[in-house]
C-alpha positions in Angstrom: 46.4 153.1 16.0 44.3 154.1 19.0 42.9 150.9 19.5 44.9 148.2 21.4 44.4 144.7 22.1 42.4 144.3 25.2 40.5 147.3 24.7 36.8 147.5 25.5 35.2 149.0 22.4 31.7 150.2 21.1 30.6 149.3 17.5 29.1 152.8 16.2 28.5 151.9 12.9 27.2 148.7 10.9 24.9 145.8 11.5 26.3 145.1 15.1 25.6 149.0 16.0 25.6 149.5 19.9 27.4 146.2 20.5 30.2 146.3 23.1 33.0 144.0 23.2 36.6 143.3 23.9 39.5 143.1 21.1 40.8 140.1 20.3 43.4 141.0 17.4 44.5 144.4 16.1 45.2 143.9 12.2 47.2 147.1 11.7 48.2 146.8 7.9 44.2 146.7 7.3 43.3 148.8 9.7 40.8 146.3 11.3 40.1 145.0 14.5 38.6 141.8 15.7 36.0 142.0 18.6 34.5 139.4 20.7 31.1 138.7 19.9 30.6 141.3 16.9 30.3 140.7 13.5 30.1 137.0 13.5 30.0 135.0 10.4 29.7 131.2 9.6 32.5 129.4 7.8 32.1 126.0 6.0 34.9 123.9 6.6 35.8 120.9 4.6 36.8 117.3 6.1 40.0 116.7 6.2 41.6 113.4 6.7 45.4 113.5 7.5 45.2 110.3 9.5 45.1 110.0 13.3 43.8 112.9 15.7 45.3 115.4 13.2 42.4 115.4 10.7 39.5 118.2 10.7 35.9 116.9 11.1 34.4 119.4 9.3 31.0 121.3 9.5 30.0 125.1 10.2 32.2 127.2 12.3 30.8 130.6 13.6 33.7 133.2 13.9 34.0 136.7 14.5 35.3 138.7 11.3 37.3 141.9 11.2 35.8 145.1 11.3 37.3 148.8 10.3 39.0 150.5 13.1 36.3 153.6 12.1 33.7 151.9 13.2 34.5 151.4 16.9 34.8 153.5 19.8 36.9 153.3 22.9 34.5 152.7 26.1 35.5 154.6 29.2 33.3 154.3 32.3 29.8 154.7 30.9 30.2 156.3 27.6 32.6 156.5 24.5 35.7 158.6 24.0 37.7 159.6 21.5 41.7 158.9 22.0 44.4 161.6 22.1 48.0 161.5 23.2 50.3 163.1 25.4 54.2 162.8 25.8 55.6 162.8 29.0 59.2 163.0 30.0 60.6 160.0 31.5 64.1 158.5 32.8 65.2 155.8 31.1 68.1 153.5 31.9 70.9 152.0 29.5 72.2 148.6 29.8 75.5 149.9 31.7 73.3 151.4 34.5 73.5 155.2 33.3 70.2 156.9 32.9 69.0 159.8 30.3 66.0 161.9 29.9 63.6 160.3 27.2 60.0 160.6 26.3 57.3 158.3 26.2 53.9 158.4 24.6 50.5 158.2 26.8 46.9 157.2 25.5 44.6 160.2 26.8 40.7 160.2 26.9 39.8 163.3 25.2 36.4 163.5 27.2 37.9 163.4 30.8 41.9 164.2 30.0 42.8 161.1 32.0 45.3 158.5 31.2 43.6 155.3 29.5 
């Protein structure tokens, strides 16, 4: 999945089209993301009395619901971009101190070619 937690994304489809926000959580199995301030829903909670301070007061809570990852695009600068990948050769270190050549995958902006 090309979107990660902490990325700033723009919604490109749905009722919140055009809204921007920071990714709070990524749900890989469902291919969905939760974006701050986007797709807000009201959830009715029941009063739970477990004694002491552990009880829930109940009421209506407004939270962000997940949206599909295909409905968001990564924000770069003042516009949006697609995400590509580039493999870089790096030196990795073993626990015993010796080094070896390995590969690392880097996210790249398709629009500018710069690292994300």
